[in-house]
C-alpha positions in Angstrom: 21.4 -5.3 -9.6 23.5 -3.3 -7.6 26.4 -2.8 -10.2 23.5 -1.4 -12.2 23.9 2.0 -10.8 27.4 2.4 -11.6 26.9 1.5 -15.5 23.5 2.6 -16.3 22.0 5.9 -15.2 18.6 5.9 -13.1 15.8 5.3 -15.2 12.4 6.1 -14.5 10.4 3.5 -13.7 6.9 4.9 -14.7 8.0 6.2 -18.1 9.9 2.6 -19.0 7.0 0.7 -17.7 4.2 2.6 -19.6 6.2 2.6 -22.8 7.2 -1.0 -22.4 11.0 -0.4 -21.9 13.9 -2.1 -20.4 13.9 -1.1 -16.6 17.6 -0.9 -16.5 18.6 1.1 -19.8 15.2 2.5 -20.9 15.9 1.7 -24.3 15.3 -2.0 -25.1 12.0 -3.3 -25.8 10.2 -5.1 -22.5 7.7 -7.2 -24.5 8.2 -9.6 -27.0 4.2 -9.7 -28.0 1.4 -8.0 -26.9 1.4 -9.3 -23.1 4.7 -11.7 -23.1 7.7 -10.5 -21.4 10.9 -11.0 -23.8 14.0 -13.2 -22.8 16.4 -10.2 -22.4 17.1 -6.8 -23.4 18.5 -6.2 -26.7 20.3 -2.9 -25.8 21.8 -4.0 -22.3 21.5 -7.5 -22.1 19.4 -7.6 -18.8 17.8 -11.0 -18.6 14.1 -10.6 -17.7 14.1 -13.9 -15.9 13.1 -11.9 -12.8 9.9 -10.3 -14.0 6.7 -12.2 -12.8 3.9 -9.7 -12.3 1.8 -12.4 -11.3 -2.2 -11.2 -11.1 -1.4 -7.9 -10.0 -2.1 -6.1 -13.6 -5.3 -8.1 -13.8 -6.8 -6.8 -10.4 -5.7 -3.3 -11.3 -7.6 -3.6 -14.7 -10.5 -5.2 -13.3 -10.8 -2.3 -10.5 -9.7 0.5 -12.6 -11.9 -0.1 -15.7 -14.7 -1.6 -13.6 -15.2 1.7 -11.7 -14.7 3.9 -14.8 -17.3 1.6 -17.4 -20.0 1.0 -14.4 -19.9 4.8 -13.4 -20.6 5.8 -17.1 -23.3 3.1 -17.8 -24.9 4.1 -14.2 -24.7 7.9 -15.4 -26.3 7.1 -19.0 -28.9 5.1 -17.4 -29.9 7.9 -14.8 -29.8 10.8 -17.2 -31.5 9.2 -20.3 -33.0 5.7 -19.4 -31.2 3.9 -22.6 -32.4 1.0 -23.7 -30.6 -2.1 -23.1 -29.1 -2.6 -26.6 -27.6 0.7 -26.4 -26.1 -0.4 -23.3 -24.3 -3.5 -24.6 -23.4 -1.7 -28.0 -21.4 0.9 -25.6 -20.2 -1.0 -22.7 -18.8 -4.0 -23.7 -16.5 -2.8 -26.9 -15.4 -0.2 -24.6 -14.7 -2.8 -21.7 -12.4 -5.1 -24.0 -10.4 -2.2 -25.7 -9.6 -0.3 -22.3 -8.9 -3.5 -20.7 -6.4 -4.9 -23.0 -4.4 -1.5 -23.3 -4.6 -0.9 -19.5 -3.2 -4.5 -19.2 0.0 -3.8 -20.8 0.5 -0.7 -19.3 0.1 -1.7 -15.6 2.0 -4.8 -16.7 4.7 -2.9 -18.0 4.7 -0.4 -14.8 4.6 -3.4 -12.3 7.9 -4.8 -13.9 9.6 -1.7 -14.1 8.8 -1.0 -10.2 9.5 -4.8 -9.5 13.4 -4.0 -11.0 13.6 -0.6 -9.4 12.7 -1.8 -6.1 14.9 -5.1 -6.1 11.5 -7.0 -5.4 12.9 -10.1 -7.1 16.2 -10.3 -5.2 15.0 -12.3 -2.6 13.2 -14.8 -4.6 16.5 -15.4 -6.9 18.7 -15.8 -3.9 16.3 -18.3 -2.3 16.0 -20.2 -5.6 20.3 -20.3 -5.7 
């Protein structure tokens, strides 16, 4: 990864991660499916074998989306005393949609930051 700076200009990891782009060139696609990481970048050839976000994205999604949805549900309950069916109708679909969108965004962001901070170098050196 040390040769990357000489060949590829620096890429903003936040922008690359949120848009699902290659963390090295910022052009190629990071994902081959909705949440599955591709094998390599079609533009610069970066091998995505280093990319392992683990359970980090899921933990962030649970904390962030849970805070938002529970806060909104409590606010609705306190201000209007809404019936239980309305809570189910509002919060279950909202939680599902927000969680899926946030999971992809945060997974891309964590992988881009992992590449930028060379977090996988130690793991790759130990494997050799």
